[in-house]
N, C-alpha and C positions, 0 to 999 in steps of 0.2 A: 292567702291567695296562689292557685290553681297553678303549679309552674307550666309552658307549655313544653308540649312535646316538638323538639325540636331537629332531637339525630336523624341522621339515613341508616343506624345498622343497627336500630336497638333489633330486629328478627332471625334468629338466629337461622344457620344455611344450610342445607346436608353437603357439604358433610359434619357439621360440624358433630359430638359425639353423644349432648345431649338430648338431639331429638329420636337419635337409640337405644334411650334407657327405660323403661317401664319406671312412668311415677309411681314417687312416694302415697299410697292412701294421706286425707287431713284428717285428722282426730274430729276437728266442731270449727264450724267458720265464724271467726270472731277478728279482733276489727281485723289483723295481720292480711288475714283475706278476704274480707270484705274492699281495701283499701287492693287490692293485687285484684279483685275485680275490675276496682275502676280503673284503673291505669289499663289493661288489660284490652278497656271498652277501648278505649279513648286510643289507642297504641289500633286499634283492631280499624279504626276508622281511621287516621294520618293516614294505613297506608289498604283505604278501600276495601279493606276485607271482608265476607260474613259471618269467620266466626276464626277466632284463636284459643291456644292449646299453652297455658301453661312453660311446656316445659320448647315455646320459640321466645323466648324474651329470658332465655334463661333457669327456669324457676322448675326443678321437675318435681313439683306438686301435682292431685289429680285434681284440676281448675278447668277449665273452661267457657268460655263465650260464645254466642249464636244471634245475630243477628238478623233471617231470613226476612224480614224487612213489619216485623210487627212490635218488634223494637229485643231489646237485647236478652236473651236468657243467660243467668250467669247455672255453672254445673258444679257441682263439688264431686269428688268421686261419681260421675257420671257411668250408671249400667246400661245396659243393654238387655230387658226382663224377657224383651217379643218382636219378633220381626217376621214380616212374611210381605213373598210379594216382591220382583225382579227390574230393578231399572241399571241401562245399560248408558253412561250418560259420562263427556267429558269434564275433569279436572282439572284446579287447578289449585296453586301452593306457594304462601309465600315466603314458604320455605325451600323450596324448590323452585327459583323462581324460572323463568323458560320455556319449565315441562307442563304441559300438557296430553294427562291419561284419559284413555275409555276406565272409566271402575265402574266396574257390577257390583252396585249394592241394594241393602233390601230398600222398597217402597215406602214400606211402610214401619216404622218403631216403637218401644214403650218403652222409654228410659226412668231410669230411680236416679237421685239422689241429692244433696243440700243447696237450701238453693242460698239466695246471697244475704237471708234474711235467717239463716240457722235452721227452715223446715225441711223437715222431706216432703219431697216431689216425686207427682207421675205425670211424668208428658207422655203424652200419645201424639207423635209424629210423620205426616207424610212427603211424598214426595219431594222437595229440596230439600226443605226444613227436616227432612231426615235424615239427608243427604249430607246436611255440610254438620248434622251432630254426628254419627256414621264417622264422620272426615273426624274429628276433634277428640273423638276418643281413641281412634285409631293413634293419632299425636303422644293419648297421654300408656301408650302401651309399642312406644315405638316403632311404629308402625307409618311410610310416606310415603305418597300416591305412584312413587319408582316400586315401589315392592308393586307395581298390581301393570307394570310395564310390560309389555314381549319382548325376549328376548332383542329379537332387532331392535326396539325400540329403546332397548337399554344401552346400543352398541351405539345408536346412532348421538345418545345422548350421552356418549363418555363416559359409563359407570361401570 
């Protein structure tokens, strides 16, 4: 039987160092990665997020999960291969509680990676789904929403 998540500090918070490191590539999606994907979805739901990257739970591996309303998408080694258009919207982040930042992102992206079945996939996304994918991929590069803040906002937030 799966253990229910009840801890309150599962998510790593800024300024924890792991959030600023480029995550390691995943060689293949095996049993461990499948277990991590399941745990990440459960944690994401507990915290009412729409996406989660492995570094946010203290694992420096290139794994993300995103659920923008159509069910979870699991990706290892996600890469943006095409991006068009722009959209500016306010974003929050589970790893930077209390911060809401206007972020300019591409409005349409094509992302490749390995899914939870170990298969290479190509995903075409637009709007909110595209934004969520880009946000989680940023985490794999050690980039946070505070990096998009203006100088004045950084001062207000105490960065």
